[in-house]
C-alpha positions in Angstrom: 87.1 -24.2 41.3 89.0 -27.6 41.2 91.9 -26.6 40.5 92.0 -23.7 43.5 91.4 -27.1 45.7 94.6 -28.8 44.2 97.2 -26.3 44.4 95.7 -25.2 48.2 96.2 -29.2 48.5 99.6 -28.9 47.4 100.1 -26.0 49.4 98.8 -28.0 52.5 100.2 -30.6 51.7 103.8 -28.5 51.1 103.1 -27.4 54.6 102.9 -30.2 55.8 99.3 -30.2 57.3 98.3 -33.0 54.7 99.6 -36.0 56.5 96.5 -36.5 58.5 94.4 -35.7 55.0 97.2 -38.2 53.5 96.3 -41.1 55.8 92.7 -40.9 55.8 92.9 -40.8 51.7 94.2 -44.0 52.6 92.1 -46.1 54.8 89.4 -44.8 53.4 88.5 -47.9 51.4 89.1 -50.8 53.2 87.3 -53.4 51.0 90.1 -52.1 48.3 93.0 -54.7 47.2 96.2 -53.6 48.8 98.2 -54.3 45.8 95.9 -52.9 42.9 97.7 -49.4 44.0 101.4 -50.8 43.7 100.2 -52.2 40.2 99.8 -48.4 39.0 102.6 -47.0 37.1 104.7 -44.5 38.8 105.1 -41.0 37.6 108.9 -40.5 36.7 109.9 -36.7 37.3 112.9 -35.8 36.6 115.0 -34.3 39.2 114.6 -30.5 37.5 110.5 -31.3 37.8 111.2 -32.2 41.6 113.1 -29.5 42.3 111.1 -26.8 40.6 107.9 -28.4 42.6 110.0 -27.6 46.1 110.3 -24.2 44.9 106.8 -23.4 44.3 106.0 -25.5 46.8 107.7 -23.2 49.4 105.9 -19.9 47.5 102.7 -21.2 47.8 102.6 -22.2 51.0 103.7 -18.7 51.9 100.5 -18.1 49.9 98.6 -20.5 51.8 99.1 -18.6 54.7 98.3 -15.5 53.7 95.4 -15.9 51.9 94.3 -18.8 54.4 94.4 -15.8 56.7 92.4 -13.4 54.6 89.8 -16.3 54.1 89.3 -16.0 57.5 88.7 -12.5 57.9 86.2 -12.0 55.2 83.0 -10.6 55.9 80.8 -12.7 53.9 80.7 -15.6 50.8 81.2 -12.7 48.0 84.5 -12.0 49.6 86.0 -15.5 50.7 85.1 -16.2 47.0 87.6 -12.6 45.8 90.5 -14.6 48.5 90.1 -17.4 47.1 90.1 -16.1 43.3 93.1 -13.8 44.3 95.2 -17.3 45.9 94.1 -18.9 42.9 95.8 -16.7 40.6 99.1 -15.8 42.8 99.1 -19.8 43.3 98.8 -20.5 39.0 101.5 -17.2 38.5 103.9 -19.1 40.7 103.8 -22.5 39.8 104.2 -21.4 36.1 107.2 -18.9 37.2 108.6 -22.3 38.1 108.5 -23.5 34.5 105.8 -26.6 35.8 102.4 -26.5 35.1 99.6 -27.1 37.1 98.2 -30.6 35.5 102.6 -31.4 36.5 103.3 -29.7 40.0 99.5 -31.5 41.4 100.8 -34.5 39.8 104.1 -34.9 41.4 101.9 -33.4 44.7 100.0 -36.9 44.4 102.7 -39.0 43.9 104.6 -37.5 46.6 101.9 -38.8 49.0 101.9 -42.1 47.6 105.9 -43.0 47.9 107.5 -41.6 50.6 110.7 -41.9 48.5 110.4 -39.1 46.3 108.7 -36.9 49.7 111.9 -38.0 50.9 113.5 -36.6 48.0 111.6 -33.2 47.1 111.8 -32.7 51.3 116.1 -32.8 50.7 115.8 -30.3 47.7 113.4 -27.8 49.4 116.3 -27.7 52.5 119.0 -27.2 50.2 117.1 -24.1 48.4 
């Protein structure tokens, strides 16, 4: 279920709906030293990985929109779980078909939330596709 949540998060990020959540996460712990987040080493991703992420994100955004609607129409918890499982499988397939593994895809998704410059690069790659 954690993979599903991470992929849905990435999908929502790809559609631009995560801005509010990302902002909320950044402001959750005001007691944390702001310099501590800057000390964490930024993971370097190649342009190829970022392009793969951009391509996969676009497909995942479409899947997410489709399955979000199906999820809302689901009659009961069992139906909702089936929709989530199907969506998860499709999203994992898209990520793996892009040439990335799920962990790398999620790592890039998290990195771009914290790095506006990287987010800009990915957005530019998405618009060129």
